[in-house]
C-alpha positions in Angstrom: 203.1 84.9 -129.9 205.7 82.4 -129.6 207.9 84.7 -128.0 204.8 85.5 -125.5 205.4 81.8 -124.5 208.7 81.5 -124.2 207.8 84.8 -121.5 205.5 83.2 -119.7 207.7 79.8 -119.2 210.4 81.5 -117.9 208.4 83.3 -115.4 206.6 80.5 -114.5 210.0 78.9 -114.0 211.4 81.6 -112.1 208.5 82.1 -109.9 208.7 77.9 -109.0 212.4 78.0 -108.9 212.3 80.6 -106.4 209.3 78.8 -104.1 211.5 75.6 -104.0 214.0 77.9 -102.3 212.3 79.7 -100.2 210.7 76.2 -98.9 214.4 75.0 -99.0 215.8 77.5 -96.9 212.9 77.8 -94.3 213.3 74.2 -93.6 216.9 73.3 -94.0 219.0 76.8 -93.0 216.6 78.2 -91.0 219.6 78.8 -88.5 221.9 80.4 -90.6 222.6 83.8 -90.3 222.6 84.5 -94.4 219.1 82.7 -94.8 217.1 86.1 -93.9 219.0 87.8 -96.7 218.5 85.4 -99.4 214.7 85.1 -98.4 214.3 88.5 -98.9 215.9 89.0 -102.0 214.0 85.6 -103.1 210.9 87.4 -102.2 211.1 90.5 -104.1 212.3 88.5 -107.4 208.6 86.4 -106.2 206.8 90.0 -106.4 208.9 91.0 -109.5 207.5 88.2 -111.2 203.9 88.5 -110.3 204.0 92.0 -110.9 205.1 91.4 -114.5 202.8 88.5 -115.3 199.7 91.7 -115.6 201.7 93.2 -117.9 202.6 90.5 -120.3 198.8 89.4 -120.3 197.9 93.2 -121.5 201.1 92.7 -124.0 199.3 89.9 -125.2 196.2 91.3 -125.5 197.3 94.2 -127.3 198.9 92.1 -129.9 196.5 90.0 -130.6 194.2 92.9 -131.2 196.8 93.9 -134.1 196.0 90.6 -135.9 194.0 90.0 -138.6 190.8 88.1 -138.3 189.0 87.1 -141.2 185.7 85.5 -140.2 182.6 84.3 -142.4 179.7 84.9 -141.3 175.7 85.7 -142.8 174.6 89.2 -144.0 171.1 89.5 -144.0 170.6 93.3 -143.5 173.3 95.1 -146.2 170.2 94.5 -148.9 166.7 94.4 -148.6 165.4 91.0 -148.1 167.9 89.4 -149.5 170.4 86.8 -148.1 174.9 87.3 -148.4 177.6 84.9 -147.3 180.4 87.4 -146.7 184.0 86.9 -145.2 184.9 90.2 -143.4 188.7 90.8 -141.6 187.2 92.1 -138.1 190.8 92.4 -136.6 193.3 95.7 -137.2 196.2 93.9 -139.7 195.9 93.0 -143.2 195.2 88.7 -144.1 196.6 87.5 -146.9 196.3 84.6 -148.9 193.3 83.6 -147.0 192.0 80.0 -147.5 188.6 79.0 -145.8 187.7 75.0 -145.1 184.2 74.4 -144.2 183.3 71.1 -143.0 180.1 71.0 -145.4 179.6 73.8 -147.8 176.4 76.3 -147.7 174.4 76.4 -150.3 172.2 79.0 -152.2 168.9 79.1 -153.4 169.8 76.7 -156.1 171.4 74.2 -154.1 174.6 74.8 -155.5 177.6 74.9 -153.0 179.1 78.5 -152.5 182.9 78.4 -153.5 183.7 81.8 -154.7 184.7 82.7 -151.1 187.1 79.7 -150.2 190.5 81.2 -151.2 191.0 85.3 -150.9 193.7 87.1 -152.0 193.9 90.1 -149.8 191.7 91.6 -147.1 192.7 94.7 -145.2 191.5 95.8 -142.1 187.2 95.6 -141.8 187.1 94.9 -145.5 184.8 92.2 -146.7 183.9 90.3 -149.3 180.4 88.4 -150.0 178.5 86.0 -152.3 174.5 86.3 -153.2 172.6 83.4 -151.1 169.2 84.3 -152.7 165.6 85.7 -150.9 166.0 85.5 -147.1 162.4 83.9 -146.7 163.3 81.5 -149.5 167.0 80.4 -147.9 164.6 79.4 -144.6 162.5 77.8 -146.3 164.2 75.3 -148.3 167.1 74.7 -145.8 166.0 73.4 -141.8 169.9 73.6 -141.1 172.2 77.0 -141.5 174.9 76.3 -138.8 178.4 75.9 -140.4 182.0 75.0 -138.9 185.0 75.1 -140.5 188.6 76.6 -140.1 190.2 79.8 -141.7 193.9 79.8 -142.4 195.5 83.1 -143.7 199.1 84.8 -143.2 200.0 88.0 -141.7 202.2 91.0 -142.5 205.5 88.8 -141.4 204.3 86.2 -143.1 203.4 83.4 -140.3 199.9 81.3 -141.1 197.4 81.3 -138.8 194.8 78.9 -138.1 191.8 80.2 -136.6 188.4 77.8 -135.9 185.0 79.5 -136.7 181.1 78.8 -136.7 179.1 80.4 -138.9 175.0 80.3 -138.2 172.5 82.2 -139.6 170.3 79.8 -137.1 169.4 83.5 -134.7 168.0 85.1 -137.5 165.2 82.5 -138.2 162.2 84.0 -137.7 163.3 87.3 -136.6 162.8 90.8 -137.6 165.9 91.1 -140.2 165.6 95.4 -140.0 164.5 97.1 -137.3 163.1 99.9 -139.2 161.7 100.3 -142.4 164.7 102.9 -144.0 165.8 99.2 -145.5 162.4 98.8 -147.2 162.1 102.5 -148.3 165.4 103.0 -149.7 164.7 99.5 -151.8 161.1 101.3 -152.7 163.5 104.4 -153.9 165.7 102.3 -156.3 162.2 101.5 -158.3 161.3 105.1 -159.0 163.7 105.6 -161.9 162.0 102.7 -163.2 157.9 103.8 -162.9 159.6 107.0 -164.2 160.6 105.9 -167.3 157.9 103.8 -167.7 155.4 106.6 -167.4 157.8 108.7 -169.8 157.3 106.0 -172.4 153.9 106.3 -172.0 153.7 109.3 -172.9 155.4 109.4 -176.0 152.8 106.8 -177.1 150.1 108.8 -176.6 151.6 112.0 -177.8 152.6 110.1 -181.0 149.1 108.5 -181.4 147.7 112.2 -180.8 149.9 113.1 -183.5 148.9 110.8 -185.7 145.2 111.4 -185.2 145.7 114.9 -186.2 147.7 114.1 -189.6 144.8 111.4 -190.9 141.9 114.1 -190.1 141.5 115.8 -193.5 138.9 118.9 -193.9 135.9 118.8 -195.7 137.3 120.4 -199.3 135.0 123.2 -200.0 134.0 124.6 -203.8 
């Protein structure tokens, strides 16, 4: 990033100097023989600087794309009817020693500040860590404002410290459908099947035990 700034400054300086020399030559040295040859060279320099500028921009975009980018966000879709606070690395590089500094901390359904994600040792690309906040509807009912701001500080693979401001908001989810399809609910209901089967099995065992106890307690009449 620093090298890009230096390169941009040099290109601007060369461009400004070249344009300035062109103006000087045209105003005060127009009649000299060497002026037009010098102007040709200066115009070539200006054209080279202008053509190099987009390449520098593309290089900057590629460099930014390779950086880590840990971002705090609310997650309402990973778990059915539950809200989570998540920090995910959306970049292409590994983020080390991640510190999340909130202007005001988010709170869970109990009203306790969620501080478990304030410091994360390492986040590889597309990895995330989360903290459960509670039921989604209870969270929206308890808090009228779920918009938070702060700054994330982390180190890249070269040990360079990077700071990025962020906005973490759940207001876009208020009053909207969390899931666009019924699959999450179906998967949630399927998780209850083993427990229901176990309850049925226990009930069958109890009935089976009662049946055997009844048979043992029945006495045939004695025939003489």
